[in-house]
NULORO-53234 format. One line per 2 residues: for each residue x, y, z of C-alpha. Coordinates in steps of 0.05 Angstrom, whole numbers, m for minus. Layout:
N
X:Y:Z ~ ... $
END
This chain:
659
4470:4419:1243 ~ 4516:4367:1214 $
4514:4298:1244 ~ 4552:4239:1216 $
4500:4188:1198 ~ 4497:4116:1175 $
4442:4066:1164 ~ 4447:4043:1235 $
4474:4105:1270 ~ 4425:4151:1305 $
4439:4223:1323 ~ 4396:4268:1366 $
4355:4324:1337 ~ 4366:4389:1374 $
4306:4418:1410 ~ 4326:4490:1401 $
4316:4513:1329 ~ 4361:4573:1340 $
4420:4529:1357 ~ 4407:4484:1298 $
4405:4538:1245 ~ 4472:4516:1216 $
4511:4573:1249 ~ 4534:4536:1310 $
4560:4471:1282 ~ 4626:4437:1290 $
4659:4380:1252 ~ 4708:4341:1294 $
4699:4273:1265 ~ 4768:4246:1252 $
4795:4208:1193 ~ 4811:4135:1183 $
4857:4102:1235 ~ 4929:4123:1230 $
4959:4059:1256 ~ 4940:3986:1248 $
4936:3978:1324 ~ 4884:4032:1332 $
4815:4001:1339 ~ 4767:4005:1280 $
4721:4065:1286 ~ 4762:4101:1339 $
4757:4165:1298 ~ 4682:4167:1309 $
4689:4172:1385 ~ 4683:4243:1413 $
4687:4273:1482 ~ 4616:4296:1491 $
4609:4323:1561 ~ 4655:4335:1621 $
4647:4363:1690 ~ 4699:4386:1741 $
4648:4381:1797 ~ 4635:4322:1842 $
4660:4258:1811 ~ 4696:4292:1753 $
4656:4254:1701 ~ 4672:4247:1627 $
4624:4224:1573 ~ 4645:4194:1506 $
4598:4189:1447 ~ 4603:4144:1385 $
4579:4181:1323 ~ 4595:4122:1278 $
4555:4064:1249 ~ 4589:4008:1287 $
4608:3994:1359 ~ 4678:4014:1381 $
4721:3978:1433 ~ 4755:4026:1481 $
4795:3972:1517 ~ 4861:3998:1543 $
4845:4071:1525 ~ 4877:4125:1566 $
4864:4196:1590 ~ 4908:4254:1611 $
4893:4323:1639 ~ 4934:4386:1644 $
4986:4357:1692 ~ 4978:4281:1691 $
5009:4234:1639 ~ 4963:4185:1603 $
4930:4135:1649 ~ 4879:4080:1639 $
4808:4092:1663 ~ 4748:4048:1681 $
4690:4063:1634 ~ 4618:4044:1647 $
4625:3995:1588 ~ 4684:3969:1548 $
4649:3981:1481 ~ 4610:4042:1457 $
4552:4022:1412 ~ 4536:4062:1350 $
4501:4126:1371 ~ 4514:4107:1444 $
4549:4136:1505 ~ 4600:4112:1556 $
4619:4150:1620 ~ 4678:4146:1668 $
4707:4185:1726 ~ 4774:4217:1713 $
4826:4176:1751 ~ 4863:4237:1777 $
4806:4287:1782 ~ 4795:4350:1740 $
4809:4421:1760 ~ 4769:4485:1752 $
4814:4503:1693 ~ 4839:4440:1659 $
4850:4399:1596 ~ 4826:4329:1578 $
4858:4286:1523 ~ 4833:4216:1503 $
4882:4166:1472 ~ 4874:4096:1442 $
4916:4041:1474 ~ 4972:4054:1425 $
4975:4129:1442 ~ 4936:4157:1382 $
4900:4221:1402 ~ 4825:4212:1395 $
4798:4278:1420 ~ 4814:4336:1466 $
4778:4392:1503 ~ 4802:4449:1547 $
4764:4497:1593 ~ 4776:4558:1635 $
4759:4569:1709 ~ 4689:4544:1725 $
4672:4533:1652 ~ 4661:4459:1666 $
4612:4473:1723 ~ 4561:4443:1721 $
4590:4417:1655 ~ 4622:4432:1588 $
4580:4398:1534 ~ 4573:4395:1459 $
4508:4430:1443 ~ 4464:4423:1382 $
4491:4355:1364 ~ 4521:4301:1407 $
4592:4289:1386 ~ 4593:4348:1338 $
4565:4410:1370 ~ 4600:4473:1396 $
4630:4468:1466 ~ 4589:4511:1515 $
4580:4514:1590 ~ 4513:4483:1608 $
4467:4519:1655 ~ 4422:4460:1671 $
4435:4393:1704 ~ 4486:4347:1670 $
4461:4295:1621 ~ 4514:4241:1627 $
4495:4177:1590 ~ 4442:4212:1548 $
4436:4265:1494 ~ 4459:4334:1514 $
4399:4368:1483 ~ 4358:4378:1547 $
4417:4408:1584 ~ 4439:4457:1529 $
4428:4532:1536 ~ 4379:4568:1490 $
4435:4607:1455 ~ 4508:4599:1439 $
4561:4654:1446 ~ 4582:4690:1383 $
4652:4661:1387 ~ 4624:4591:1381 $
4597:4608:1312 ~ 4669:4608:1287 $
4690:4542:1255 ~ 4753:4512:1228 $
4731:4509:1156 ~ 4792:4482:1118 $
4862:4459:1134 ~ 4920:4436:1091 $
4983:4398:1111 ~ 5015:4416:1044 $
5063:4474:1033 ~ 5051:4528:1085 $
5007:4484:1130 ~ 4948:4533:1128 $
4886:4536:1172 ~ 4822:4572:1151 $
4770:4597:1201 ~ 4700:4617:1180 $
4651:4661:1218 ~ 4580:4636:1206 $
4550:4688:1252 ~ 4520:4757:1240 $
4573:4798:1275 ~ 4649:4803:1274 $
4687:4761:1326 ~ 4752:4783:1357 $
4806:4728:1356 ~ 4866:4770:1377 $
4876:4728:1439 ~ 4859:4660:1408 $
4909:4604:1401 ~ 4917:4538:1365 $
4956:4474:1376 ~ 4966:4409:1339 $
4959:4337:1365 ~ 5029:4336:1395 $
5013:4343:1469 ~ 5084:4368:1483 $
5070:4430:1441 ~ 5046:4495:1474 $
4989:4533:1439 ~ 5010:4588:1392 $
4974:4655:1385 ~ 4937:4663:1319 $
4954:4737:1319 ~ 5028:4720:1321 $
5023:4673:1261 ~ 5032:4693:1189 $
4991:4727:1165 ~ 4969:4759:1230 $
4894:4758:1245 ~ 4856:4793:1300 $
4783:4788:1279 ~ 4736:4752:1231 $
4680:4791:1198 ~ 4610:4762:1196 $
4606:4711:1140 ~ 4681:4720:1128 $
4745:4681:1130 ~ 4813:4685:1163 $
4873:4642:1143 ~ 4939:4632:1178 $
4999:4587:1170 ~ 5013:4540:1227 $
5079:4555:1262 ~ 5077:4484:1290 $
5075:4451:1222 ~ 5021:4400:1204 $
5035:4330:1181 ~ 4998:4268:1160 $
4954:4239:1215 ~ 4950:4305:1253 $
4901:4352:1286 ~ 4886:4426:1297 $
4852:4450:1361 ~ 4830:4523:1366 $
4823:4555:1435 ~ 4794:4622:1455 $
4830:4673:1498 ~ 4807:4638:1562 $
4833:4570:1539 ~ 4765:4542:1521 $
4762:4495:1462 ~ 4725:4527:1403 $
4734:4474:1348 ~ 4779:4419:1324 $
4792:4372:1266 ~ 4834:4309:1259 $
4856:4275:1195 ~ 4893:4212:1173 $
4957:4207:1131 ~ 4950:4253:1070 $
4879:4269:1090 ~ 4895:4343:1089 $
4928:4342:1021 ~ 4910:4384:983 $
4864:4402:1040 ~ 4811:4378:1089 $
4747:4420:1082 ~ 4677:4425:1110 $
4620:4407:1064 ~ 4576:4447:1064 $
4617:4509:1073 ~ 4621:4529:1146 $
4573:4476:1170 ~ 4587:4406:1146 $
4634:4349:1162 ~ 4705:4348:1137 $
4727:4311:1074 ~ 4790:4310:1033 $
4784:4364:980 ~ 4801:4358:906 $
4823:4431:906 ~ 4841:4476:964 $
4797:4538:968 ~ 4830:4576:1025 $
4797:4644:1038 ~ 4734:4628:999 $
4674:4581:999 ~ 4693:4508:998 $
4685:4471:932 ~ 4659:4408:966 $
4681:4363:909 ~ 4721:4317:952 $
4754:4251:940 ~ 4715:4217:995 $
4776:4195:1034 ~ 4815:4229:1089 $
4793:4271:1146 ~ 4732:4285:1187 $
4687:4230:1164 ~ 4703:4222:1091 $
4724:4148:1090 ~ 4713:4102:1031 $
4647:4076:1059 ~ 4619:4146:1056 $
4583:4191:1105 ~ 4516:4226:1103 $
4535:4296:1125 ~ 4494:4353:1152 $
4423:4361:1175 ~ 4393:4374:1243 $
4342:4423:1268 ~ 4273:4418:1299 $
4211:4400:1260 ~ 4163:4457:1252 $
4090:4452:1270 ~ 4053:4412:1217 $
4116:4384:1185 ~ 4101:4310:1184 $
4153:4263:1153 ~ 4126:4201:1120 $
4159:4133:1124 ~ 4177:4102:1056 $
4131:4051:1023 ~ 4138:4001:967 $
4210:3979:976 ~ 4233:3930:923 $
4297:3902:894 ~ 4345:3932:843 $
4347:3906:772 ~ 4395:3850:757 $
4465:3873:740 ~ 4460:3940:777 $
4528:3971:791 ~ 4552:4012:851 $
4547:4087:851 ~ 4605:4115:807 $
4612:4181:844 ~ 4640:4200:912 $
4616:4160:972 ~ 4597:4221:1014 $
4530:4255:1013 ~ 4509:4321:1046 $
4441:4344:1071 ~ 4427:4403:1025 $
4368:4440:1054 ~ 4341:4468:1119 $
4295:4424:1161 ~ 4221:4428:1138 $
4242:4479:1086 ~ 4185:4472:1036 $
4124:4493:1074 ~ 4061:4510:1034 $
3987:4520:1044 ~ 3969:4453:1011 $
3989:4384:1032 ~ 4032:4366:1092 $
4080:4422:1106 ~ 4153:4411:1089 $
4139:4347:1051 ~ 4128:4322:980 $
4187:4352:942 ~ 4192:4310:880 $
4221:4326:811 ~ 4288:4363:803 $
4323:4394:743 ~ 4384:4438:736 $
4376:4497:689 ~ 4426:4480:633 $
4434:4555:617 ~ 4447:4572:690 $
4474:4514:731 ~ 4469:4555:795 $
4393:4546:790 ~ 4358:4482:809 $
4283:4476:795 ~ 4240:4432:840 $
4167:4410:839 ~ 4126:4395:900 $
4070:4345:891 ~ 4015:4390:917 $
4019:4440:859 ~ 4080:4482:876 $
4142:4502:837 ~ 4208:4525:868 $
4268:4560:839 ~ 4327:4541:884 $
4395:4575:890 ~ 4456:4556:931 $
4469:4590:998 ~ 4524:4565:1046 $
4524:4496:1014 ~ 4448:4489:1016 $
4394:4496:963 ~ 4343:4548:984 $
4284:4582:949 ~ 4308:4641:909 $
4280:4702:946 ~ 4282:4744:883 $
4234:4694:849 ~ 4194:4671:909 $
4218:4654:979 ~ 4159:4607:988 $
4151:4578:919 ~ 4096:4591:869 $
4030:4554:864 ~ 4012:4525:795 $
3945:4513:763 ~ 3919:4478:701 $
3911:4518:636 ~ 3840:4541:653 $
3865:4569:719 ~ 3831:4515:760 $
3850:4454:800 ~ 3912:4432:838 $
3959:4394:792 ~ 3992:4334:825 $
4059:4361:802 ~ 4112:4306:801 $
4166:4315:748 ~ 4196:4375:713 $
4248:4393:661 ~ 4276:4455:627 $
4261:4458:553 ~ 4304:4486:497 $
4267:4552:503 ~ 4284:4560:577 $
4213:4546:599 ~ 4197:4497:655 $
4154:4437:636 ~ 4118:4401:693 $
4081:4335:693 ~ 4017:4320:732 $
3986:4253:746 ~ 3918:4278:769 $
3881:4338:797 ~ 3887:4335:873 $
3817:4364:880 ~ 3790:4301:845 $
3845:4251:859 ~ 3810:4187:837 $
3813:4208:764 ~ 3879:4208:725 $
3900:4272:689 ~ 3967:4257:656 $
3989:4323:628 ~ 4051:4363:612 $
4047:4437:626 ~ 4093:4492:600 $
4108:4551:647 ~ 4146:4615:633 $
4191:4625:694 ~ 4194:4700:679 $
4119:4706:692 ~ 4101:4750:751 $
4054:4735:808 ~ 4049:4682:862 $
4007:4634:820 ~ 4029:4608:752 $
3983:4585:695 ~ 4014:4545:638 $
4025:4577:570 ~ 4006:4510:539 $
3982:4443:565 ~ 3982:4375:532 $
3935:4321:559 ~ 3955:4248:546 $
3906:4216:596 ~ 3869:4176:544 $
3932:4136:528 ~ 3930:4103:597 $
3862:4071:608 ~ 3893:4024:659 $
3899:4082:707 ~ 3825:4103:703 $
3795:4052:751 ~ 3763:4098:801 $
3820:4085:849 ~ 3862:4143:874 $
3921:4095:879 ~ 3918:4076:805 $
3907:4149:785 ~ 3971:4165:823 $
4014:4119:779 ~ 4018:4162:717 $
4069:4214:694 ~ 4119:4216:751 $
4177:4248:714 ~ 4196:4282:649 $
4260:4299:613 ~ 4273:4344:553 $
4318:4309:502 ~ 4348:4353:447 $
4339:4336:374 ~ 4414:4345:364 $
4428:4283:407 ~ 4374:4241:374 $
4399:4257:304 ~ 4474:4252:321 $
4465:4183:351 ~ 4421:4158:294 $
4355:4147:331 ~ 4304:4112:287 $
4236:4146:287 ~ 4185:4092:307 $
4132:4127:264 ~ 4171:4124:199 $
4221:4068:210 ~ 4276:4115:185 $
4327:4159:220 ~ 4292:4214:259 $
4284:4278:219 ~ 4261:4337:263 $
4237:4374:201 ~ 4180:4324:195 $
4150:4355:258 ~ 4155:4431:246 $
4116:4455:307 ~ 4151:4413:361 $
4209:4459:377 ~ 4281:4434:385 $
4271:4369:423 ~ 4225:4315:449 $
4198:4301:518 ~ 4207:4234:552 $
4153:4223:605 ~ 4164:4168:656 $
4105:4125:677 ~ 4105:4102:749 $
4056:4046:732 ~ 4106:4002:694 $
4173:4039:688 ~ 4166:4057:615 $
4184:4122:579 ~ 4133:4155:533 $
4162:4200:479 ~ 4124:4261:456 $
4134:4320:410 ~ 4097:4379:441 $
4071:4426:387 ~ 4063:4501:394 $
3990:4495:372 ~ 3973:4452:432 $
3974:4386:394 ~ 4025:4331:406 $
4058:4273:371 ~ 4068:4207:406 $
4130:4169:384 ~ 4119:4106:426 $
4143:4072:489 ~ 4213:4054:514 $
4228:4000:566 ~ 4278:4022:620 $
4289:3957:657 ~ 4260:3990:719 $
4194:3971:751 ~ 4176:4045:759 $
4203:4113:738 ~ 4202:4171:786 $
4245:4222:749 ~ 4274:4230:679 $
4331:4273:654 ~ 4380:4279:596 $
4453:4286:615 ~ 4497:4316:561 $
4559:4296:600 ~ 4547:4221:593 $
4504:4229:531 ~ 4449:4188:564 $
4376:4193:582 ~ 4370:4176:656 $
4308:4141:685 ~ 4308:4144:761 $
4271:4098:807 ~ 4265:4104:883 $
4263:4048:935 ~ 4213:4012:891 $
4272:3991:849 ~ 4327:3992:901 $
4344:4067:891 ~ 4371:4060:820 $
4385:4101:757 ~ 4381:4069:688 $
4425:4105:637 ~ 4395:4097:567 $
4434:4100:502 ~ 4419:4096:428 $
4447:4030:402 ~ 4475:4014:333 $
4405:3996:310 ~ 4379:4065:327 $
4338:4042:387 ~ 4340:4073:457 $
4359:4018:506 ~ 4386:4011:577 $
4462:4017:579 ~ 4481:4013:653 $
4443:4020:718 ~ 4473:4049:782 $
4451:4048:854 ~ 4453:4109:899 $
4513:4120:945 ~ 4512:4067:999 $
4503:4118:1054 ~ 4436:4143:1027 $
4371:4124:1062 ~ 4324:4076:1029 $
4267:4125:1021 ~ 4218:4150:968 $
4273:4190:934 ~ 4232:4214:875 $
4276:4269:846 ~ 4346:4265:817 $
4388:4315:778 ~ 4461:4319:756 $
4493:4387:745 ~ 4516:4404:675 $
4587:4383:654 ~ 4606:4457:653 $
4609:4454:729 ~ 4660:4398:732 $
4720:4404:778 ~ 4773:4350:777 $
4727:4301:743 ~ 4666:4309:788 $
4602:4350:790 ~ 4542:4356:836 $
4485:4306:840 ~ 4421:4322:879 $
4365:4277:905 ~ 4297:4296:934 $
4261:4256:988 ~ 4185:4256:977 $
4173:4238:1050 ~ 4230:4277:1084 $
4239:4215:1127 ~ 4315:4205:1123 $
4335:4150:1171 ~ 4275:4163:1215 $
4258:4201:1278 ~ 4319:4220:1319 $
4366:4221:1259 ~ 4396:4285:1233 $
4366:4273:1163 ~ 4295:4270:1191 $
4254:4328:1162 ~ 4301:4341:1103 $
4283:4336:1030 ~ 4348:4348:992 $
4414:4310:990 ~ 4475:4326:948 $
4535:4284:927 ~ 4582:4279:867 $
4578:4244:799 ~ 4635:4234:748 $
4638:4282:690 $
END
């Protein structure tokens, strides 16, 4: 489930896989401070647990990346005006907890509102009779989960996980999914569950504590139920302004979900990314009544600030799923620029999603490539000889069940071995080309090959139509060491002849402008293979008779290359390096002399973990919305920010890149 994450913030991983399936999430992270007097980071503080038994205890949780001072903060309940309270500490550390006893006590049916010292509403929760006994707690994600009544002992001062029930009521699968403070001030609810939910008695209210909740069914348009996987929209009769909130309550007065945004954060809208599950960000385009576009501006509500948020994740590791800490961290090339896309990044897969019968389960997802003919398809290679066709589902990339829900195993051309599949690309003929560094059944010997697969082939195991072996070109890798053998072809990108000729590339073999007709069997483009050993690109024409032409070597300015792609939007070849080179992408152009040279190098978004992120792909320009398109990364080690973080166990991340 979605947890806001930063390089220093830590969020608990839920123990119950059922509750972390993505159906029971909530996104109540507020926007940037509305007033200069509000303390920095106040929007990351959430009411996390409350009890109306005994000492009437309240727990606050800081989901942000920096400590937050709560000096002078106040609390009110259903009948008491805001009063100061005495917390267990005056500052909440990142990922930490603070508790206090309500100064006026809490009733069996009550409301709790937290304010900063200047009166800004931070968070709010309401409950019906006995619902806070033993406690009301956010479950499946401290600071973010659905409000439920716990059935075990309270967990004040610690993660709620151990005290959460094994299942969550159907009503708690309903989420505020999008809200706009423009025009009609519309709120969208989304039902992520498998059955319809009645909302005829539900109400909503804004942050103005003098307002009484309004029935959703009395709003326009009227709504009384939400179908499974469906949406309901209604216009707020209270009006919604800049720096405002929406709180949704069930028929008993229990808080279901909430969202808070800063000035103009909900213009054109504030939306969850991914759809129905993620944190809120300011949208480029409102998508009320349908799946969220998730091409946000990065500012505004629910965790979108300019520093970025890593959004999503959660779930329990499956048996045998063993994340691997990153190795080989180095510095970025000189002159590297900041990421040019949006600052926010979303976890884009289920935890331990890529389980296979070889290698460590759920790990080792490497090369990525969008299908240029069908941008809704993302191809992925797993190091231990597996190929995946991925499609989008509720904001996540999942294996296409119509192709193979578990991926397909690949072999070498003779049907033997286990290719150490690293990089892949889609050729001009629609076939998938995969690189291998070695045969994992004999991993001390390099086997630098490019294999061509027909994705329409049937069966659970794929054998290449053709295979080209370039191993002899790299004697430095054949030392008898498995480490050296593992430094070969890490990525590959198909580069169309049309770009090479239009930009005036000079053929290194002739010294003249490249003429594709000189190589009649090579198809409609060349293949740029990235060598992990030294960060060079090796250009090959792959002939239909099984032979190949080598056009030479290109320096990228990177110490290593982990993935290669051609982006028609920027008209650049992109050489990607992981933490070895500071998580960077070198965009290569053809200069006025006809040579392919580095043009500009970008880092990843600042919120990304410094891991072995070996795969990178940018969606085709045809998918652009308001100047942005999707970018996807794969984590070879599924390590994220480490054990206890919501990114632990996830392989895919998605963000935005300019068109």
